[in-house]
C-alpha positions in Angstrom: 97.7 31.1 20.4 99.9 32.5 23.2 101.2 29.0 24.0 102.1 28.5 20.3 104.1 31.8 20.3 105.9 30.9 23.5 106.8 27.4 22.1 108.0 29.0 18.8 110.2 31.4 20.7 111.7 28.6 22.9 112.2 26.4 19.9 114.0 29.1 18.0 116.2 29.9 21.0 117.2 26.2 21.2 117.9 26.0 17.5 120.0 29.2 17.4 121.8 28.3 20.6 122.7 24.8 19.2 123.9 26.4 15.9 126.2 28.8 17.7 127.7 26.2 20.1 128.5 23.7 17.4 130.2 26.1 15.0 133.6 24.8 14.1 136.5 26.8 15.6 139.1 28.2 13.2 142.5 26.6 13.8 144.9 28.8 15.7 148.7 29.3 15.4 150.6 28.9 18.7 154.2 30.0 18.9 156.8 28.2 21.1 160.2 29.9 21.4 163.4 27.9 21.9 165.7 30.0 24.0 168.1 29.7 26.9 168.0 25.9 26.3 164.3 25.7 27.0 160.9 25.5 25.2 159.0 28.7 26.1 156.3 27.9 27.1 157.1 24.3 27.9 153.4 23.3 28.0 150.8 24.4 25.5 147.1 23.6 25.5 145.6 23.5 22.1 142.6 22.2 20.1 143.1 19.3 17.6 143.9 20.9 14.3 145.7 23.9 15.7 149.3 24.5 14.5 152.3 25.0 16.8 155.3 26.8 15.4 158.6 26.4 17.2 161.1 29.2 16.5 164.8 28.7 17.5 165.9 31.9 19.2 168.9 30.3 20.8 172.5 30.5 19.7 172.8 26.8 19.0 170.9 24.3 16.9 168.0 22.3 18.4 165.2 20.0 17.2 161.7 19.1 18.3 161.1 15.4 18.5 158.0 13.5 19.8 159.4 11.8 22.9 157.7 8.3 23.1 158.2 6.9 19.6 159.7 9.7 17.5 156.5 9.8 15.5 157.4 13.3 14.3 160.6 15.3 14.3 161.5 18.7 13.0 165.0 18.0 11.9 167.9 20.2 13.0 166.8 23.8 13.5 169.7 26.3 13.3 169.4 29.6 15.1 166.5 31.7 13.5 164.9 28.6 11.9 161.3 27.5 12.6 159.1 24.4 12.2 155.4 23.9 12.3 153.2 20.9 13.3 149.4 20.6 12.9 148.4 19.0 16.2 146.4 15.7 16.1 147.2 14.3 19.5 148.7 15.1 22.9 152.4 14.5 23.1 155.5 14.9 25.1 158.4 16.2 23.1 162.1 17.0 23.6 165.2 18.3 21.9 167.0 15.1 20.9 170.3 17.1 20.8 169.8 18.4 24.4 167.6 15.8 26.1 167.1 17.9 29.2 164.9 20.2 27.1 161.3 19.0 27.3 157.9 20.2 26.4 154.3 19.0 26.4 151.2 19.4 24.1 147.8 19.0 25.8 144.4 19.0 24.1 141.5 21.0 25.4 
């Protein structure tokens, strides 16, 4: 009987531990500021499904454009404007207006 109780406790611990570790994470909102002709921070590490919001806090217009193929682009963001992207893949991006401005999205 004692062995059955021990096995039951171990089995329940495994089941509960598995249930906790596989619980889906709630998507997060990550903010990247555009200021002083830079993306701040210039590299963000996120989970697939998280959303990144770029806010232009600079005095001039910028955009956010996927660097390799232009798969996504914000359009022109005037000072004070923002744009959001739900992340699906890693990417390098830039401001196509000021191509020295670059950033990176990494997945955990």
